[in-house]
Biopython code that builds the backbone (N, CA, C, O; Angstrom):
import numpy as np
from Bio.PDB.StructureBuilder import StructureBuilder

atoms = [
    (1, "GLY", "N", (0.797, -1.190, 0.000)),
    (1, "GLY", "CA", (0.000, 0.000, 0.000)),
    (1, "GLY", "C", (0.845, 1.262, 0.000)),
    (1, "GLY", "O", (0.488, 2.254, -0.636)),
    (2, "ALA", "N", (1.969, 1.228, 0.715)),
    (2, "ALA", "CA", (2.826, 2.419, 0.780)),
    (2, "ALA", "C", (3.410, 2.744, -0.588)),
    (2, "ALA", "O", (3.498, 3.910, -0.972)),
    (3, "ILE", "N", (3.808, 1.711, -1.319)),
    (3, "ILE", "CA", (4.372, 1.912, -2.661)),
    (3, "ILE", "C", (3.308, 2.512, -3.579)),
    (3, "ILE", "O", (3.575, 3.473, -4.301)),
    (4, "THR", "N", (2.108, 1.947, -3.548)),
    (4, "THR", "CA", (1.020, 2.441, -4.387)),
    (4, "THR", "C", (0.724, 3.902, -4.069)),
    (4, "THR", "O", (0.533, 4.708, -4.979)),
    (5, "GLY", "N", (0.685, 4.241, -2.808)),
    (5, "GLY", "CA", (0.420, 5.616, -2.395)),
    (5, "GLY", "C", (1.516, 6.569, -2.844)),
    (5, "GLY", "O", (1.238, 7.669, -3.322)),
    (6, "ALA", "N", (2.769, 6.138, -2.687)),
    (6, "ALA", "CA", (3.899, 6.983, -3.079)),
    (6, "ALA", "C", (3.899, 7.228, -4.587)),
    (6, "ALA", "O", (4.145, 8.345, -5.042)),
    (7, "LEU", "N", (3.622, 6.176, -5.354)),
    (7, "LEU", "CA", (3.591, 6.329, -6.807)),
    (7, "LEU", "C", (2.382, 7.145, -7.243)),
    (7, "LEU", "O", (2.472, 7.945, -8.175)),
    (8, "GLY", "N", (1.255, 6.945, -6.574)),
    (8, "GLY", "CA", (0.059, 7.717, -6.888)),
    (8, "GLY", "C", (0.271, 9.207, -6.676)),
    (8, "GLY", "O", (-0.293, 10.031, -7.396)),
    (9, "ALA", "N", (1.088, 9.549, -5.686)),
    (9, "ALA", "CA", (1.347, 10.950, -5.378)),
    (9, "ALA", "C", (2.135, 11.656, -6.473)),
    (9, "ALA", "O", (2.030, 12.873, -6.620)),
    (10, "VAL", "N", (2.930, 10.903, -7.249)),
    (10, "VAL", "CA", (3.759, 11.521, -8.294)),
    (10, "VAL", "C", (3.284, 11.173, -9.706)),
    (10, "VAL", "O", (3.834, 11.671, -10.689)),
    (11, "LEU", "N", (2.262, 10.319, -9.806)),
    (11, "LEU", "CA", (1.802, 9.861, -11.115)),
    (11, "LEU", "C", (1.235, 10.995, -11.962)),
    (11, "LEU", "O", (1.382, 10.982, -13.184)),
    (12, "GLY", "N", (0.597, 11.967, -11.337)),
    (12, "GLY", "CA", (0.064, 13.104, -12.082)),
    (12, "GLY", "C", (1.160, 13.836, -12.842)),
    (12, "GLY", "O", (0.960, 14.269, -13.976)),
    (13, "GLY", "N", (2.313, 13.969, -12.211)),
    (13, "GLY", "CA", (3.447, 14.616, -12.868)),
    (13, "GLY", "C", (3.932, 13.818, -14.063)),
    (13, "GLY", "O", (4.296, 14.388, -15.092)),
    (14, "ALA", "N", (3.936, 12.498, -13.928)),
    (14, "ALA", "CA", (4.357, 11.638, -15.041)),
    (14, "ALA", "C", (3.335, 11.686, -16.178)),
    (14, "ALA", "O", (3.708, 11.700, -17.351)),
    (15, "ARG", "N", (2.067, 11.709, -15.836)),
    (15, "ARG", "CA", (1.014, 11.768, -16.859)),
    (15, "ARG", "C", (1.074, 13.080, -17.635)),
    (15, "ARG", "O", (0.749, 13.122, -18.822)),
    (16, "ALA", "N", (1.486, 14.140, -16.966)),
    (16, "ALA", "CA", (1.590, 15.442, -17.627)),
    (16, "ALA", "C", (2.682, 15.456, -18.695)),
    (16, "ALA", "O", (2.729, 16.361, -19.529)),
    (17, "CYS", "N", (3.558, 14.451, -18.669)),
    (17, "CYS", "CA", (4.656, 14.372, -19.640)),
    (17, "CYS", "C", (4.200, 13.870, -21.001)),
    (17, "CYS", "O", (4.895, 14.073, -21.997)),
    (18, "VAL", "N", (3.051, 13.222, -21.058)),
    (18, "VAL", "CA", (2.577, 12.633, -22.312)),
    (18, "VAL", "C", (1.290, 13.322, -22.759)),
    (18, "VAL", "O", (0.515, 13.826, -21.947)),
    (19, "GLY", "N", (1.091, 13.328, -24.060)),
    (19, "GLY", "CA", (-0.094, 13.960, -24.614)),
    (19, "GLY", "C", (-1.232, 12.969, -24.779)),
    (19, "GLY", "O", (-1.027, 11.761, -24.654)),
    (20, "PRO", "N", (-2.436, 13.470, -25.060)),
    (20, "PRO", "CA", (-3.611, 12.603, -25.178)),
    (20, "PRO", "C", (-3.523, 11.602, -26.326)),
    (20, "PRO", "O", (-4.169, 10.555, -26.282)),
    (21, "ASP", "N", (-2.733, 11.910, -27.347)),
    (21, "ASP", "CA", (-2.617, 11.006, -28.487)),
    (21, "ASP", "C", (-1.371, 10.134, -28.436)),
    (21, "ASP", "O", (-1.147, 9.325, -29.336)),
    (22, "ASP", "N", (-0.555, 10.287, -27.391)),
    (22, "ASP", "CA", (0.669, 9.485, -27.266)),
    (22, "ASP", "C", (0.322, 8.054, -26.868)),
    (22, "ASP", "O", (-0.622, 7.828, -26.111)),
    (23, "PRO", "N", (1.091, 7.084, -27.381)),
    (23, "PRO", "CA", (0.854, 5.697, -26.956)),
    (23, "PRO", "C", (1.196, 5.509, -25.475)),
    (23, "PRO", "O", (1.941, 6.298, -24.893)),
    (24, "ILE", "N", (0.651, 4.472, -24.892)),
    (24, "ILE", "CA", (0.893, 4.161, -23.479)),
    (24, "ILE", "C", (2.370, 3.863, -23.259)),
    (24, "ILE", "O", (3.014, 3.210, -24.081)),
    (25, "SER", "N", (2.894, 4.345, -22.150)),
    (25, "SER", "CA", (4.253, 4.021, -21.731)),
    (25, "SER", "C", (4.165, 3.283, -20.404)),
    (25, "SER", "O", (3.194, 3.413, -19.658)),
    (26, "ARG", "N", (5.191, 2.516, -20.135)),
    (26, "ARG", "CA", (5.279, 1.803, -18.862)),
    (26, "ARG", "C", (6.618, 2.122, -18.217)),
    (26, "ARG", "O", (7.610, 2.377, -18.899)),
    (27, "ALA", "N", (6.625, 2.104, -16.908)),
    (27, "ALA", "CA", (7.861, 2.356, -16.176)),
    (27, "ALA", "C", (8.002, 1.328, -15.072)),
    (27, "ALA", "O", (7.013, 0.827, -14.539)),
    (28, "THR", "N", (9.236, 1.023, -14.741)),
    (28, "THR", "CA", (9.535, 0.209, -13.570)),
    (28, "THR", "C", (10.321, 1.095, -12.618)),
    (28, "THR", "O", (11.393, 1.595, -12.957)),
    (29, "VAL", "N", (9.776, 1.282, -11.427)),
    (29, "VAL", "CA", (10.389, 2.144, -10.422)),
    (29, "VAL", "C", (10.998, 1.253, -9.347)),
    (29, "VAL", "O", (10.307, 0.422, -8.757)),
    (30, "THR", "N", (12.286, 1.428, -9.095)),
    (30, "THR", "CA", (12.975, 0.630, -8.086)),
    (30, "THR", "C", (13.298, 1.496, -6.877)),
    (30, "THR", "O", (13.929, 2.547, -6.991)),
    (31, "PHE", "N", (12.852, 1.030, -5.720)),
    (31, "PHE", "CA", (13.094, 1.702, -4.446)),
    (31, "PHE", "C", (14.205, 0.995, -3.691)),
    (31, "PHE", "O", (14.274, -0.234, -3.702)),
    (32, "ALA", "N", (15.082, 1.757, -3.033)),
    (32, "ALA", "CA", (16.083, 1.210, -2.126)),
    (32, "ALA", "C", (15.428, 0.992, -0.763)),
    (32, "ALA", "O", (14.340, 1.504, -0.500)),
    (33, "SER", "N", (16.092, 0.237, 0.091)),
    (33, "SER", "CA", (15.527, -0.045, 1.419)),
    (33, "SER", "C", (15.351, 1.222, 2.254)),
    (33, "SER", "O", (14.564, 1.229, 3.201)),
    (34, "ALA", "N", (16.069, 2.286, 1.919)),
    (34, "ALA", "CA", (15.916, 3.551, 2.640)),
    (34, "ALA", "C", (14.626, 4.270, 2.261)),
    (34, "ALA", "O", (14.230, 5.225, 2.930)),
    (35, "GLY", "N", (13.960, 3.813, 1.184)),
    (35, "GLY", "CA", (12.692, 4.390, 0.783)),
    (35, "GLY", "C", (12.769, 5.326, -0.408)),
    (35, "GLY", "O", (11.740, 5.793, -0.898)),
    (36, "ASN", "N", (13.978, 5.606, -0.879)),
    (36, "ASN", "CA", (14.140, 6.491, -2.025)),
    (36, "ASN", "C", (14.159, 5.692, -3.332)),
    (36, "ASN", "O", (14.434, 4.492, -3.335)),
    (37, "VAL", "N", (13.865, 6.374, -4.435)),
    (37, "VAL", "CA", (13.908, 5.741, -5.754)),
    (37, "VAL", "C", (15.356, 5.700, -6.226)),
    (37, "VAL", "O", (16.053, 6.715, -6.204)),
    (38, "THR", "N", (15.805, 4.520, -6.652)),
    (38, "THR", "CA", (17.166, 4.385, -7.166)),
    (38, "THR", "C", (17.214, 4.339, -8.678)),
    (38, "THR", "O", (18.228, 4.701, -9.276)),
    (39, "SER", "N", (16.123, 3.896, -9.314)),
    (39, "SER", "CA", (16.110, 3.894, -10.776)),
    (39, "SER", "C", (14.688, 3.874, -11.302)),
    (39, "SER", "O", (13.762, 3.393, -10.649)),
    (40, "VAL", "N", (14.544, 4.413, -12.506)),
    (40, "VAL", "CA", (13.276, 4.381, -13.227)),
    (40, "VAL", "C", (13.606, 3.993, -14.660)),
    (40, "VAL", "O", (14.364, 4.692, -15.333)),
    (41, "SER", "N", (13.045, 2.890, -15.132)),
    (41, "SER", "CA", (13.228, 2.516, -16.535)),
    (41, "SER", "C", (11.888, 2.671, -17.240)),
    (41, "SER", "O", (10.841, 2.298, -16.710)),
    (42, "VAL", "N", (11.942, 3.226, -18.438)),
    (42, "VAL", "CA", (10.729, 3.524, -19.195)),
    (42, "VAL", "C", (10.716, 2.703, -20.473)),
    (42, "VAL", "O", (11.745, 2.543, -21.129)),
    (43, "SER", "N", (9.547, 2.184, -20.822)),
    (43, "SER", "CA", (9.360, 1.487, -22.095)),
    (43, "SER", "C", (8.080, 2.003, -22.733)),
    (43, "SER", "O", (7.251, 2.626, -22.070)),
    (44, "GLY", "N", (7.929, 1.740, -24.009)),
    (44, "GLY", "CA", (6.714, 2.168, -24.697)),
    (44, "GLY", "C", (6.916, 3.452, -25.470)),
    (44, "GLY", "O", (8.028, 3.771, -25.891)),
    (45, "GLY", "N", (5.831, 4.187, -25.654)),
    (45, "GLY", "CA", (5.802, 5.340, -26.534)),
    (45, "GLY", "C", (6.735, 6.482, -26.191)),
    (45, "GLY", "O", (7.129, 7.230, -27.085)),
    (46, "ALA", "N", (7.104, 6.646, -24.928)),
    (46, "ALA", "CA", (7.919, 7.797, -24.527)),
    (46, "ALA", "C", (9.414, 7.599, -24.764)),
    (46, "ALA", "O", (10.176, 8.565, -24.721)),
    (47, "VAL", "N", (9.842, 6.374, -25.012)),
    (47, "VAL", "CA", (11.270, 6.081, -25.135)),
    (47, "VAL", "C", (11.892, 6.892, -26.268)),
    (47, "VAL", "O", (11.367, 6.937, -27.381)),
    (48, "GLY", "N", (13.020, 7.532, -25.962)),
    (48, "GLY", "CA", (13.747, 8.298, -26.956)),
    (48, "GLY", "C", (13.176, 9.683, -27.219)),
    (48, "GLY", "O", (13.649, 10.397, -28.103)),
    (49, "LYS", "N", (12.169, 10.060, -26.458)),
    (49, "LYS", "CA", (11.529, 11.369, -26.627)),
    (49, "LYS", "C", (11.717, 12.172, -25.343)),
    (49, "LYS", "O", (12.071, 11.609, -24.307)),
    (50, "PRO", "N", (11.483, 13.480, -25.403)),
    (50, "PRO", "CA", (11.599, 14.292, -24.178)),
    (50, "PRO", "C", (10.719, 13.766, -23.039)),
    (50, "PRO", "O", (11.053, 13.934, -21.867)),
    (51, "ALA", "N", (9.602, 13.133, -23.382)),
    (51, "ALA", "CA", (8.703, 12.601, -22.354)),
    (51, "ALA", "C", (9.392, 11.567, -21.474)),
    (51, "ALA", "O", (9.048, 11.436, -20.299)),
    (52, "GLU", "N", (10.362, 10.828, -22.021)),
    (52, "GLU", "CA", (11.049, 9.804, -21.224)),
    (52, "GLU", "C", (11.756, 10.430, -20.026)),
    (52, "GLU", "O", (11.601, 9.954, -18.901)),
    (53, "GLY", "N", (12.522, 11.480, -20.250)),
    (53, "GLY", "CA", (13.216, 12.161, -19.158)),
    (53, "GLY", "C", (12.249, 12.802, -18.184)),
    (53, "GLY", "O", (12.485, 12.817, -16.976)),
    (54, "CYS", "N", (11.172, 13.324, -18.710)),
    (54, "CYS", "CA", (10.144, 13.952, -17.878)),
    (54, "CYS", "C", (9.508, 12.915, -16.941)),
    (54, "CYS", "O", (9.316, 13.175, -15.753)),
    (55, "ILE", "N", (9.187, 11.748, -17.488)),
    (55, "ILE", "CA", (8.590, 10.663, -16.693)),
    (55, "ILE", "C", (9.560, 10.207, -15.616)),
    (55, "ILE", "O", (9.178, 10.035, -14.458)),
    (56, "LYS", "N", (10.821, 10.010, -15.999)),
    (56, "LYS", "CA", (11.829, 9.576, -15.019)),
    (56, "LYS", "C", (11.962, 10.587, -13.885)),
    (56, "LYS", "O", (12.031, 10.209, -12.716)),
    (57, "ALA", "N", (11.999, 11.872, -14.232)),
    (57, "ALA", "CA", (12.132, 12.918, -13.215)),
    (57, "ALA", "C", (10.930, 12.923, -12.274)),
    (57, "ALA", "O", (11.088, 13.051, -11.059)),
    (58, "ALA", "N", (9.729, 12.784, -12.837)),
    (58, "ALA", "CA", (8.513, 12.816, -12.011)),
    (58, "ALA", "C", (8.457, 11.618, -11.059)),
    (58, "ALA", "O", (8.197, 11.778, -9.867)),
    (59, "LEU", "N", (8.703, 10.419, -11.594)),
    (59, "LEU", "CA", (8.590, 9.218, -10.762)),
    (59, "LEU", "C", (9.726, 9.097, -9.749)),
    (59, "LEU", "O", (9.573, 8.443, -8.717)),
    (60, "SER", "N", (10.861, 9.725, -10.040)),
    (60, "SER", "CA", (12.000, 9.677, -9.108)),
    (60, "SER", "C", (11.724, 10.408, -7.808)),
    (60, "SER", "O", (12.444, 10.215, -6.829)),
    (61, "LYS", "N", (10.695, 11.242, -7.778)),
    (61, "LYS", "CA", (10.351, 12.001, -6.571)),
    (61, "LYS", "C", (9.585, 11.175, -5.549)),
    (61, "LYS", "O", (9.369, 11.632, -4.426)),
    (62, "ALA", "N", (9.166, 9.957, -5.921)),
    (62, "ALA", "CA", (8.412, 9.113, -4.985)),
    (62, "ALA", "C", (9.287, 8.745, -3.783)),
    (62, "ALA", "O", (10.499, 8.586, -3.922)),
    (63, "LYS", "N", (8.682, 8.612, -2.628)),
    (63, "LYS", "CA", (9.407, 8.262, -1.405)),
    (63, "LYS", "C", (8.494, 7.443, -0.506)),
    (63, "LYS", "O", (7.319, 7.767, -0.334)),
    (64, "VAL", "N", (9.045, 6.383, 0.064)),
    (64, "VAL", "CA", (8.310, 5.562, 1.034)),
    (64, "VAL", "C", (9.136, 5.447, 2.306)),
    (64, "VAL", "O", (10.308, 5.821, 2.328)),
    (65, "ALA", "N", (8.526, 4.935, 3.354)),
    (65, "ALA", "CA", (9.245, 4.696, 4.602)),
    (65, "ALA", "C", (10.263, 3.570, 4.377)),
    (65, "ALA", "O", (10.040, 2.696, 3.539)),
    (66, "PRO", "N", (11.367, 3.584, 5.112)),
    (66, "PRO", "CA", (12.355, 2.503, 4.967)),
    (66, "PRO", "C", (11.716, 1.131, 5.183)),
    (66, "PRO", "O", (10.759, 0.991, 5.944)),
    (67, "PHE", "N", (12.261, 0.124, 4.501)),
    (67, "PHE", "CA", (11.736, -1.241, 4.599)),
    (67, "PHE", "C", (12.885, -2.239, 4.653)),
    (67, "PHE", "O", (14.037, -1.874, 4.414)),
    (68, "ALA", "N", (12.581, -3.491, 4.963)),
    (68, "ALA", "CA", (13.618, -4.491, 5.242)),
    (68, "ALA", "C", (14.313, -5.050, 3.996)),
    (68, "ALA", "O", (15.511, -5.330, 4.036)),
    (69, "GLU", "N", (13.582, -5.213, 2.898)),
    (69, "GLU", "CA", (14.189, -5.794, 1.705)),
    (69, "GLU", "C", (15.267, -4.862, 1.150)),
    (69, "GLU", "O", (15.244, -3.658, 1.409)),
    (70, "ALA", "N", (16.218, -5.421, 0.381)),
    (70, "ALA", "CA", (17.291, -4.611, -0.201)),
    (70, "ALA", "C", (16.730, -3.608, -1.201)),
    (70, "ALA", "O", (17.183, -2.466, -1.266)),
    (71, "SER", "N", (15.740, -4.042, -1.979)),
    (71, "SER", "CA", (15.103, -3.147, -2.942)),
    (71, "SER", "C", (13.741, -3.714, -3.317)),
    (71, "SER", "O", (13.442, -4.877, -3.044)),
    (72, "TYR", "N", (12.930, -2.889, -3.939)),
    (72, "TYR", "CA", (11.623, -3.324, -4.402)),
    (72, "TYR", "C", (11.310, -2.571, -5.688)),
    (72, "TYR", "O", (11.461, -1.352, -5.756)),
    (73, "SER", "N", (10.876, -3.301, -6.699)),
    (73, "SER", "CA", (10.518, -2.683, -7.974)),
    (73, "SER", "C", (9.012, -2.778, -8.183)),
    (73, "SER", "O", (8.390, -3.791, -7.865)),
    (74, "ALA", "N", (8.439, -1.710, -8.722)),
    (74, "ALA", "CA", (7.002, -1.661, -8.966)),
    (74, "ALA", "C", (6.744, -1.156, -10.385)),
    (74, "ALA", "O", (7.397, -0.220, -10.846)),
    (75, "PRO", "N", (5.777, -1.787, -11.079)),
    (75, "PRO", "CA", (5.435, -1.320, -12.420)),
    (75, "PRO", "C", (4.430, -0.165, -12.369)),
    (75, "PRO", "O", (3.589, -0.092, -11.473)),
    (76, "VAL", "N", (4.535, 0.721, -13.341)),
    (76, "VAL", "CA", (3.626, 1.858, -13.442)),
    (76, "VAL", "C", (3.228, 2.016, -14.908)),
    (76, "VAL", "O", (4.084, 1.946, -15.789)),
    (77, "THR", "N", (1.950, 2.228, -15.175)),
    (77, "THR", "CA", (1.481, 2.511, -16.528)),
    (77, "THR", "C", (1.213, 3.996, -16.629)),
    (77, "THR", "O", (0.533, 4.573, -15.781)),
    (78, "ILE", "N", (1.757, 4.622, -17.685)),
    (78, "ILE", "CA", (1.583, 6.062, -17.855)),
    (78, "ILE", "C", (0.789, 6.331, -19.133)),
    (78, "ILE", "O", (1.220, 6.024, -20.245)),
    (79, "ARG", "N", (-0.370, 6.909, -18.927)),
    (79, "ARG", "CA", (-1.187, 7.361, -20.062)),
    (79, "ARG", "C", (-1.766, 8.708, -19.685)),
    (79, "ARG", "O", (-1.934, 9.009, -18.504)),
    (80, "HIS", "N", (-2.072, 9.520, -20.684)),
    (80, "HIS", "CA", (-2.562, 10.872, -20.422)),
    (80, "HIS", "C", (-3.862, 10.829, -19.653)),
    (80, "HIS", "O", (-4.429, 11.876, -19.340)),
]
sb = StructureBuilder()
sb.init_structure("model")
sb.init_model(0)
sb.init_chain("A")
sb.init_seg("    ")
for serial, (resi, resn, name, xyz) in enumerate(atoms, 1):
    if name == "N":
        sb.init_residue(resn, " ", resi, " ")
    sb.init_atom(name, np.array(xyz, "f"), 0.0, 1.0, " ", f" {name:<3s}", serial, name[0])
structure = sb.get_structure()
């Protein structure tokens, strides 16, 4: 639930990166055990376009409370 909430809080920023006619993009957001985002990989329509960097920047702002596992990755679908 914490991951979903953290991603939901920044998803609006990621959605603002794509237009209404852009194809769907997907991202995988990896959190470190400290709760910060360590990486964001993007696939789909935004790859190679300015939207890719915009999506990465938006999703990188997510933060959760520290947790026991070394890392956790979560998928995100980005559409306008």
